[in-house]
C-alpha positions in Angstrom: 227.7 241.5 66.1 227.7 241.9 62.4 230.6 239.4 62.1 228.6 236.7 63.9 225.5 237.4 61.7 227.6 237.2 58.5 229.2 233.9 59.7 225.9 232.3 60.5 224.5 233.5 57.2 227.4 232.2 55.2 227.2 228.8 56.9 223.5 228.6 56.1 224.2 229.7 52.5 226.7 226.9 52.0 224.2 224.3 53.3 221.5 225.9 51.1 223.7 225.6 48.0 224.4 221.9 48.8 220.6 221.3 49.1 219.9 223.1 45.9 222.5 221.0 44.0 221.1 217.8 45.6 217.5 218.6 44.6 218.6 219.8 41.2 220.4 216.5 40.7 217.4 214.6 41.9 215.2 216.3 39.3 217.7 215.8 36.5 218.0 212.1 37.4 214.2 211.8 37.4 214.2 213.1 33.8 217.2 211.1 32.7 216.0 207.7 33.8 213.5 207.0 31.0 215.8 208.7 28.4 218.8 206.5 29.4 216.6 203.4 29.7 215.2 203.8 26.2 218.7 204.1 24.7 220.1 201.5 22.4 223.4 201.6 24.2 223.4 198.8 26.9 225.6 200.9 29.3 223.1 203.8 29.1 220.3 201.4 29.7 222.1 200.1 32.8 222.6 203.6 34.1 218.9 204.3 33.6 217.9 201.1 35.5 220.3 202.2 38.2 218.5 205.6 38.5 215.2 203.8 38.8 216.7 201.6 41.5 218.2 204.6 43.5 214.9 206.5 43.4 212.8 203.5 44.4 213.0 204.1 48.1 211.6 207.7 47.9 208.6 207.0 45.6 206.3 204.1 44.8 207.0 204.5 41.0 203.6 203.2 39.9 203.5 203.7 36.1 199.9 204.8 36.1 200.8 207.8 38.3 203.9 208.8 36.4 204.6 211.1 33.5 206.1 209.4 30.5 209.2 210.2 28.4 209.9 208.1 25.3 207.0 205.7 26.3 208.7 205.0 29.7 207.6 206.3 33.1 209.7 208.8 34.9 211.5 207.5 38.0 209.2 209.5 40.3 205.4 209.8 40.2 203.7 213.1 39.4 203.3 214.1 43.0 206.8 213.3 44.0 208.2 215.0 40.9 206.4 218.2 41.7 207.2 217.9 45.5 210.9 217.9 44.6 210.5 220.7 42.1 208.7 222.7 44.8 211.4 222.0 47.3 214.0 223.2 44.7 212.1 226.4 44.0 211.7 227.0 47.7 215.4 226.6 48.3 216.1 229.0 45.4 213.8 231.6 46.9 215.6 231.3 50.2 219.0 231.8 48.4 217.9 235.2 47.2 215.4 236.1 50.0 217.0 235.6 53.3 214.1 236.7 55.5 210.7 235.5 54.5 207.6 235.8 56.6 204.6 233.6 55.8 201.1 234.1 57.1 200.5 231.0 59.1 196.9 230.7 57.8 198.2 230.6 54.3 200.5 227.7 55.3 197.7 225.8 57.0 195.4 226.5 54.1 198.0 224.9 51.6 198.6 221.9 53.8 194.8 221.5 54.4 194.2 221.6 50.6 196.9 218.9 50.1 195.4 216.8 52.9 191.9 217.1 51.4 193.2 216.3 47.9 194.9 213.2 49.1 191.9 212.1 51.3 189.3 212.6 48.5 191.5 210.5 46.2 191.8 207.8 48.8 188.0 207.6 49.3 187.4 207.5 45.6 185.9 210.9 44.8 188.2 211.1 41.8 190.8 208.9 40.2 194.3 210.0 39.4 194.2 213.6 38.0 197.8 214.2 37.3 197.4 217.9 37.0 195.9 218.1 40.5 198.4 215.7 42.0 201.2 217.8 40.5 199.8 221.1 41.7 199.3 219.8 45.3 202.7 218.2 45.3 204.4 221.4 44.1 202.6 223.5 46.8 203.5 220.9 49.4 207.2 221.0 48.5 207.4 224.8 48.2 205.5 225.6 51.4 207.3 222.9 53.4 210.7 224.6 52.7 209.4 228.1 53.3 207.6 227.1 56.5 210.7 225.4 58.0 213.0 228.2 56.9 211.3 230.5 59.3 212.5 228.3 62.2 216.0 228.3 60.8 216.1 232.1 60.5 214.6 232.5 64.0 217.2 230.1 65.6 220.1 232.0 63.9 218.8 235.3 65.2 218.4 233.9 68.7 221.9 232.5 68.6 223.2 235.9 67.4 221.5 237.7 70.3 222.6 235.2 72.9 226.2 235.4 71.7 226.1 239.2 71.9 224.7 239.1 75.4 227.5 236.7 76.5 230.1 239.0 74.9 231.1 236.5 72.2 232.1 238.4 69.1 232.0 241.7 71.0 235.1 243.8 70.4 236.0 246.1 73.2 237.4 249.4 71.9 240.0 251.2 73.9 239.0 254.7 74.9 
């Protein structure tokens, strides 16, 4: 039974590391796009433009909603930047903390706060507060990962129990 649990855990750990590297790279690309684009080297400018192009499908990239580096907007808006930073932090938490139990009311509270924040901005109660957009994006990214990780941990445990009941991985010891 322990072998099965270790195998499942190591497979999830490998996928977790891949996701961590992906979101780390995404955040680095986000920071590098304006730095490369503001370079005097045409090759670096081309690479910076390529990063903007690659990240365009995942964010609207409106300059008035982006943070600026070297007088150029980052490749992702404030909310998307902090969503992906929150996802990265959530994945790092999962790497070190395998079993994490969240209070469902806390999760609903966070998602409710984010929904209210987006709704109040859409109806015009406030206009583009980058700090609030970043905070809500970070919470959304972090709690999305932590919320869905509970299902992953539960499915791995159910698989382990069903394998044990079927006799898979069970070693019969001679008497």
